[in-house]
GUTI-208349 format. One record per residue: x, y, z of N, C-alpha, C in turn; residue in three letters. Coordinates in pm, whole numbers, padded with zeros to 5 digits, always signed. Layout:
% GUTI-208349
XYZXYZXYZALA;...
//
This chain:
% GUTI-208349
+20029+03448-02004+20134+03554-02039+20252+03517-01945MET;+20359+03516-02000+20487+03475-01926+20562+03610-01865ILE;+20601+03595-01740+20659+03714-01674+20803+03743-01742GLU;+20845+03856-01748+20972+03901-01799+21096+03830-01741PRO;+21186+03782-01820+21303+03718-01755+21384+03806-01667LEU;+21355+03949-01670+21429+04027-01579+21385+04002-01439THR;+21263+03951-01417+21228+03928-01287+21276+03795-01225ILE;+21292+03694-01324+21329+03557-01287+21461+03525-01342PHE;+21525+03411-01289+21651+03360-01333+21614+03253-01442ASP;+21490+03229-01469+21469+03141-01573+21324+03101-01568GLY;+21269+03068-01694+21144+03021-01704+21138+02901-01833TYR;+21043+02812-01801+21033+02706-01906+20881+02692-01934ILE;+20832+02717-02061+20697+02721-02099+20679+02583-02169CYS;+20571+02507-02111+20531+02384-02158+20381+02373-02216LEU;+20362+02329-02337+20234+02313-02383+20161+02201-02304ASP;+20035+02251-02240+19981+02161-02156+19907+02051-02223GLY;+19885+02055-02360+19808+01960-02439+19892+01845-02475LYS;+20007+01881-02539+20103+01768-02600+20231+01768-02526ASN;+20253+01851-02416+20378+01854-02335+20491+01879-02418LEU;+20494+01958-02527+20607+02008-02601+20652+02122-02534SER;+20777+02158-02556+20853+02281-02506+20817+02397-02591ILE;+20746+02491-02546+20718+02619-02634+20821+02716-02619LYS;+20891+02731-02498+20986+02829-02480+21066+02795-02357ASP;+21198+02817-02346+21280+02791-02240+21396+02894-02240ALA;+21401+02989-02134+21514+03072-02113+21572+03064-01978GLN;+21691+03040-01969+21752+03027-01826+21876+03093-01830LEU;+21903+03180-01710+22022+03236-01693+22114+03139-01605LYS;+22243+03179-01612+22348+03113-01518+22285+03103-01369GLU;+22302+03004-01299+22378+02886-01332+22282+02764-01393PRO;+22166+02803-01436+22086+02695-01494+22069+02682-01634PHE;+22157+02755-01711+22173+02727-01843+22278+02623-01890ASN;+22301+02531-01818+22402+02423-01844+22365+02336-01948PHE;+22226+02316-01978+22173+02237-02094+22069+02297-02154MET;+22053+02261-02288+21945+02297-02365+21808+02219-02324PRO;+21688+02292-02325+21564+02210-02282+21489+02228-02419ILE;+21495+02128-02482+21411+02128-02625+21287+02036-02621ASN;+21285+01941-02528+21193+01837-02525+21143+01815-02381SER;+21024+01738-02369+20986+01701-02223+21081+01601-02166PHE;+21161+01529-02239+21264+01448-02187+21381+01530-02122GLU;+21415+01635-02192+21514+01733-02139+21468+01799-02021ASP;+21329+01831-02000+21281+01890-01888+21289+01803-01759LEU;+21262+01666-01792+21275+01571-01681+21417+01550-01635ASN;+21507+01557-01736+21653+01555-01692+21694+01679-01608LEU;+21632+01795-01640+21649+01917-01555+21597+01910-01418PHE;+21493+01838-01408+21423+01834-01273+21507+01727-01192PHE;+21556+01615-01262+21636+01526-01194+21761+01585-01142GLN;+21812+01682-01191+21936+01760-01149+21916+01811-01020LYS;+21802+01874-01009+21774+01955-00888+21691+01876-00767PHE;+21602+01797-00823+21503+01728-00728+21509+01590-00716PHE;+21580+01510-00811+21592+01372-00805+21464+01300-00845GLY;+21373+01371-00911+21253+01305-00979+21216+01379-01109ASN;+21115+01309-01179+21085+01372-01315+20971+01479-01301ASP;+20926+01504-01167+20820+01593-01166+20858+01720-01077ALA;+20815+01828-01114+20830+01947-01028+20713+01983-00932CYS;+20731+01997-00818+20618+02039-00729+20573+02178-00763PRO;+20466+02212-00717+20394+02333-00749+20489+02453-00698LEU;+20549+02436-00593+20632+02539-00549+20732+02495-00435SER;+20870+02507-00449+20956+02459-00348+21076+02548-00352ILE;+21134+02565-00233+21264+02650-00221+21381+02530-00233GLU;+21490+02578-00285+21604+02498-00291+21732+02584-00300PHE;+21835+02522-00259+21977+02600-00251+22059+02537-00372GLU;+22118+02638-00443+22225+02583-00543+22319+02698-00558TYR;+22445+02653-00560+22554+02747-00571+22546+02843-00457ASP;+22523+02789-00349+22519+02874-00224+22419+02989-00219ARG;+22312+02974-00301+22200+03081-00312+22076+03016-00306LYS;+21967+03084-00247+21841+03026-00220+21755+03067-00350CYS;+21685+02965-00395+21597+02989-00510+21454+02931-00481TYR;+21357+02975-00550+21223+02932-00556+21179+02899-00700LEU;+21133+02762-00710+21080+02719-00841+20942+02700-00824ILE;+20857+02763-00902+20714+02733-00893+20652+02720-01019SER;+20536+02648-01014+20461+02600-01134+20326+02672-01146GLN;+20290+02735-01266+20175+02800-01290+20111+02764-01408LYS;+19981+02780-01430+19905+02755-01557+19841+02868-01603THR;+19876+02903-01731+19817+03014-01802+19742+02963-01923TYR;+19614+02953-01904+19526+02885-02013+19580+02759-02040GLU;+19631+02728-02155+19692+02592-02201+19843+02575-02173ASN;+19900+02667-02120+20048+02671-02094+20074+02640-01950ASP;+20189+02557-01929+20227+02532-01799+20374+02600-01790ILE;+20390+02680-01687+20514+02773-01677+20582+02734-01555VAL;+20712+02699-01564+20793+02678-01449+20886+02802-01437PHE;+20879+02872-01320+20971+02980-01315+21067+02974-01198SER;+21179+03014-01217+21294+03010-01108+21325+03150-01067ILE;+21328+03187-00946+21371+03300-00901+21466+03296-00767GLN;+21557+03385-00780+21652+03401-00658+21567+03477-00556ASN;+21553+03415-00436+21487+03488-00320+21559+03528-00215ILE;+21696+03528-00231+21777+03578-00121+21750+03726-00101ASP;+21721+03818-00202+21699+03946-00183+21569+03972-00113ASN;+21466+03891-00149+21346+03890-00089+21344+03881+00071ILE;+21430+03760+00091+21441+03720+00223+21507+03844+00308LYS;+21607+03910+00241+21681+04016+00307+21603+04131+00339ASN;+21500+04160+00242+21406+04261+00261+21311+04245+00378ILE;+21260+04117+00375+21181+04071+00497+21247+04082+00625LEU;+21376+04046+00629+21452+04043+00751+21478+04194+00793LEU;+21509+04271+00697+21520+04420+00726+21396+04474+00788ALA;+21284+04454+00715+21152+04502+00778+21125+04437+00915LYS;+21171+04319+00952+21155+04260+01079+21230+04347+01175LYS;+21355+04372+01138+21441+04455+01234+21396+04595+01254GLU;+21323+04641+01161+21251+04784+01189+21140+04762+01279VAL;+21068+04656+01288+20956+04643+01365+20985+04608+01509LEU;+21094+04529+01533+21123+04477+01666+21248+04525+01730PHE;+21243+04538+01861+21358+04585+01938+21461+04464+01928ASP;+21583+04501+01911+21683+04389+01883+21707+04310+02012GLY;+21700+04377+02123+21744+04295+02250+21627+04201+02285LEU;+21504+04263+02301+21397+04186+02367+21309+04117+02274THR;+21311+04162+02146+21238+04094+02045+21084+04136+02058LYS;+21056+04234+02125+20933+04295+02137+20922+04404+02028CYS;+20790+04438+02008+20769+04559+01911+20835+04686+01964TYR;+20877+04762+01879+20927+04891+01912+20812+04984+01945LEU;+20849+05102+02017+20750+05186+02060+20654+05240+01955LYS;+20706+05279+01839+20611+05330+01749+20525+05227+01683LYS;+20561+05095+01685+20477+04992+01641+20363+04953+01744GLU;+20388+04961+01865+20287+04924+01970+20187+05051+01963ILE;+20239+05172+01951+20145+05288+01950+20045+05265+01815GLU;+20096+05218+01706+20017+05197+01592+19904+05090+01622THR;+19949+04985+01688+19851+04875+01723+19742+04927+01816PHE;+19774+05015+01922+19676+05060+02004+19578+05158+01946ILE;+19634+05245+01849+19546+05330+01780+19456+05261+01685GLU;+19498+05164+01623+19413+05073+01535+19302+05005+01624GLN;+19334+04956+01731+19237+04892+01837+19144+04992+01889ALA;+19184+05107+01917+19089+05218+01959+18993+05264+01826LEU;+19045+05265+01715+18963+05304+01603+18854+05188+01577GLU;+18896+05071+01588+18806+04949+01555+18701+04951+01675ASN;+18747+04978+01803+18654+04989+01909+18551+05090+01894PHE;+18580+05212+01867+18496+05323+01843+18394+05295+01724VAL;+18452+05273+01619+18374+05252+01491+18285+05130+01481ARG;+18334+05027+01525+18249+04892+01528+18201+04839+01643TYR;+18214+04916+01756+18160+04884+01883+18212+04741+01925LYS;+18329+04731+01910+18401+04591+01943+18398+04591+02101LYS;+18429+04458+02154+18446+04437+02287+18557+04524+02350GLU;+18559+04571+02466+18664+04640+02529+18800+04572+02518LYS;+18900+04663+02510+19041+04595+02521+19106+04685+02645PHE;+19215+04618+02682+19295+04672+02799+19437+04696+02764SER;+19501+04778+02831+19640+04809+02806+19710+04803+02937VAL;+19828+04724+02934+19914+04709+03054+20044+04775+03040MET;+20094+04840+03151+20238+04886+03137+20305+04840+03266MET;+20418+04794+03244+20509+04750+03359+20656+04777+03334PHE;+20717+04783+03440+20867+04808+03441+20924+04738+03557ASP;+21061+04726+03558+21142+04646+03661+21164+04744+03781ILE;+21135+04691+03891+21151+04764+04012+21305+04781+04034ASP;+21349+04910+04062+21493+04927+04102+21582+04874+04000LEU;+21557+04901+03869+21639+04847+03762+21768+04916+03768PHE;+21785+05040+03802+21910+05105+03803+22003+05033+03900LYS;+21957+04990+04005+22036+04915+04119+22088+04788+04062LYS;+22000+04725+03959+22049+04607+03910+22183+04630+03826VAL;+22171+04732+03746+22275+04776+03660+22395+04815+03735ASN;+22375+04897+03841+22493+04940+03923+22555+04824+03996ASP;+22477+04728+04043+22535+04619+04117+22594+04503+04036THR;+22515+04472+03919+22570+04350+03849+22629+04397+03715TYR;+22617+04510+03679+22664+04547+03537+22560+04561+03434GLY;+22596+04630+03333+22491+04654+03221+22472+04536+03141HIS;+22571+04455+03126+22544+04317+03051+22441+04237+03124LEU;+22447+04233+03260+22344+04175+03345+22208+04230+03322ALA;+22207+04355+03312+22077+04430+03287+22024+04400+03156GLY;+22096+04380+03056+22054+04341+02926+21989+04203+02936ASP;+22063+04111+03001+22016+03979+03023+21881+03972+03090TYR;+21864+04053+03196+21738+04070+03256+21612+04099+03164ILE;+21646+04205+03084+21559+04259+02992+21513+04151+02896LEU;+21595+04079+02849+21584+03974+02750+21505+03856+02793LYS;+21545+03821+02915+21482+03706+02978+21343+03738+03037GLU;+21327+03864+03078+21208+03902+03126+21094+03908+03021LEU;+21140+03963+02906+21057+03976+02782+21015+03843+02735ALA;+21094+03744+02725+21067+03592+02684+20971+03537+02784ALA;+21000+03574+02919+20913+03509+03016+20765+03556+02998LEU;+20750+03689+02987+20622+03752+02980+20541+03706+02854VAL;+20624+03702+02747+20564+03673+02610+20510+03529+02609LYS;+20573+03438+02682+20522+03304+02700+20397+03286+02758LYS;+20348+03385+02841+20231+03397+02925+20115+03468+02850SER;+20154+03514+02740+20046+03597+02665+19977+03512+02554LEU;+19851+03546+02517+19788+03490+02407+19850+03535+02274ARG;+19817+03464+02161+19866+03490+02036+19831+03642+01998LYS;+19719+03672+02040+19651+03798+01990+19711+03918+02078VAL;+19771+03893+02186+19812+03995+02265+19954+04052+02209ASP;+19982+04176+02223+20088+04240+02153+20175+04306+02253ILE;+20308+04287+02273+20390+04327+02358+20495+04422+02301CYS;+20520+04531+02350+20623+04634+02301+20707+04689+02401GLY;+20827+04721+02365+20925+04791+02452+20902+04932+02453ARG;+20855+04986+02553+20816+05130+02543+20930+05218+02560PHE;+21022+05168+02638+21136+05250+02664+21224+05206+02777GLY;+21350+05194+02764+21438+05146+02879+21395+05018+02928GLY;+21345+05003+03056+21301+04885+03114+21149+04882+03124GLU;+21085+04977+03042+20937+04979+03045+20873+04915+02926GLU;+20761+04829+02952+20695+04761+02840+20545+04802+02842PHE;+20486+04792+02726+20346+04810+02707+20279+04691+02640LEU;+20173+04646+02698+20105+04536+02632+19960+04570+02595ILE;+19919+04531+02473+19786+04552+02414+19715+04421+02439LEU;+19585+04420+02510+19517+04300+02535+19379+04306+02477LEU;+19368+04266+02349+19237+04272+02277+19122+04194+02347PRO;+19009+04242+02330+18898+04167+02393+18911+04144+02522ASN;+18967+04232+02607+18992+04201+02752+18942+04313+02829THR;+18861+04282+02924+18796+04379+03023+18887+04400+03131LYS;+18867+04484+03227+18943+04512+03336+18981+04383+03429ALA;+18874+04311+03449+18899+04187+03530+19005+04089+03478ASN;+18994+04078+03333+19091+03992+03285+19219+04032+03270GLY;+19231+04168+03265+19366+04235+03266+19432+04229+03403ALA;+19350+04245+03497+19378+04243+03636+19443+04103+03672LEU;+19366+04004+03621+19409+03863+03645+19536+03831+03591LYS;+19567+03867+03460+19682+03847+03392+19799+03923+03459LEU;+19778+04064+03489+19888+04132+03562+19933+04071+03691ALA;+19836+04015+03771+19860+03954+03900+19944+03827+03870THR;+19916+03752+03759+19984+03633+03729+20133+03663+03696LYS;+20134+03773+03615+20278+03806+03570+20362+03855+03674LEU;+20303+03923+03771+20376+03976+03888+20426+03868+03969ASN;+20354+03758+03986+20400+03644+04065+20497+03556+03990LYS;+20478+03550+03852+20546+03468+03761+20702+03521+03769LEU;+20706+03660+03753+20839+03721+03750+20911+03703+03880VAL;+20838+03734+04003+20894+03723+04125+20963+03589+04161LYS;+20883+03469+04108+20938+03337+04127+21022+03283+04036GLU;+21051+03361+03934+21158+03320+03828+21293+03334+03874HIS;+21390+03227+03830+21520+03233+03882+21602+03300+03765LEU;+21632+03434+03783+21717+03509+03699+21872+03492+03742PHE;+21938+03417+03658+22084+03384+03691+22171+03443+03586GLN;+22281+03526+03642+22372+03569+03531+22513+03568+03584TYR;+22596+03505+03517+22743+03497+03563+22734+03428+03706ASP;+22669+03318+03707+22663+03231+03838+22603+03290+03957ASN;+22532+03417+03926+22477+03502+04034+22318+03502+04014LYS;+22256+03486+04131+22100+03496+04120+22061+03644+04142THR;+21989+03693+04051+21944+03830+04065+21792+03841+04095ILE;+21755+03900+04213+21612+03905+04241+21554+04014+04169PRO;+21430+03981+04100+21377+04072+04008+21220+04080+04042ILE;+21163+04201+04042+21032+04211+04073+20971+04329+03970ALA;+20848+04328+03931+20787+04430+03849+20672+04493+03902ILE;+20649+04620+03866+20516+04677+03908+20438+04709+03776SER;+20307+04696+03790+20222+04703+03664+20105+04792+03695LEU;+20077+04869+03583+19962+04945+03569+19872+04909+03464GLY;+19742+04914+03491+19656+04864+03381+19538+04955+03360ILE;+19485+04965+03253+19359+05031+03224+19272+04971+03120THR;+19152+05012+03101+19066+04968+02999+19003+05075+02916SER;+18975+05050+02789+18933+05159+02690+18787+05220+02727VAL;+18759+05337+02699+18648+05387+02681+18616+05473+02565SER;+18496+05508+02528+18461+05561+02399+18513+05717+02397TYR;+18548+05767+02493+18605+05908+02489+18759+05906+02487SER;+18816+05787+02484+18973+05781+02492+19039+05829+02359ASP;+19156+05864+02368+19257+05872+02260+19369+05792+02298SER;+19458+05771+02202+19585+05687+02235+19647+05755+02360TYR;+19663+05874+02361+19746+05947+02471+19671+05932+02600HIS;+19544+05936+02610+19469+05920+02745+19479+05782+02794SER;+19475+05688+02692+19503+05553+02743+19637+05525+02809ILE;+19739+05566+02733+19870+05550+02783+19897+05624+02907VAL;+19846+05742+02919+19844+05830+03040+19792+05770+03156GLN;+19667+05705+03150+19615+05636+03270+19701+05508+03299ARG;+19758+05450+03207+19849+05333+03227+19961+05374+03314CYS;+20019+05494+03257+20138+05542+03329+20112+05579+03465ASP;+19992+05650+03490+19950+05691+03630+19924+05561+03709GLU;+19861+05463+03657+19849+05335+03740+19983+05276+03784ALA;+20082+05282+03683+20207+05225+03721+20277+05316+03832LEU;+20270+05446+03817+20318+05540+03919+20260+05501+04057TYR;+20118+05471+04061+20064+05427+04186+20119+05301+04244MET;+20149+05220+04146+20205+05095+04205+20346+05109+04273ALA;+20417+05198+04207+20557+05238+04264+20531+05308+04385LYS;+20436+05407+04393+20419+05484+04526+20372+05402+04637GLU;+20303+05297+04608+20234+05211+04713+20322+05093+04739ASN;+20457+05103+04715+20538+04998+04761+20613+04903+04662GLY;+20573+04935+04529+20651+04854+04414+20592+04714+04434ARG;+20628+04620+04327+20590+04474+04327+20456+04447+04337ASP;+20376+04530+04257+20224+04529+04278+20149+04570+04142ARG;+20025+04547+04160+19947+04590+04036+19849+04694+04062VAL;+19823+04810+04000+19725+04908+04021+19649+04924+03894GLU;+19518+04962+03898+19431+04978+03800+19386+05138+03808TYR;+19380+05199+03688+19338+05342+03678+19242+05355+03570GLN;
//
């Protein structure tokens, strides 16, 4: 069955047995030539791909627009369809902008909340290995903004987020919880593993050279960590993380605490 032309910018239906053209309907700018034979089809492919064969699926640009041409088999028919995918890409881009913080490229608060809630549900239902959660923020960040300016503060947030994410595993999820505060979900990680990572990040940030407008800005972070238990809710996990972070601040900043 051939998809409606309203979905595509064109399709060409070929008889798979004798390679005759069964149907061909093309919108602009692809209707520049009639396609009545297999030879016409080869000329059509030559126009766009420089060869007589169409790959199963390929993106190409024409008339400053992005298209996808794909080949599918329906019983004895071979169908080549052409679709403008600019709109699809725009939708995906818009969705990405909804998920991630524009400055740090970390997940937004509502997204990291969802990830933790899902991890908690899986932990309780399927008795998965414990996961841990880490919260950290920049020590004396207001002083950074007051001394070096808010543009410098934005640079620090962006650079810090990139530095931290490079040290995480692919399965770890980092979100911007608010202001200069970040929350990290660490799947399949017990307290010792979370403590080891937090200590590593604390040292990494302290030793990193943050430079803005030819000025070196000393940066340190405080971190609070906790691990899940079967009696937990999302709020109890985040509350313990927050309390651990508060302890780190109270005990002198630039340190890690577990709660």
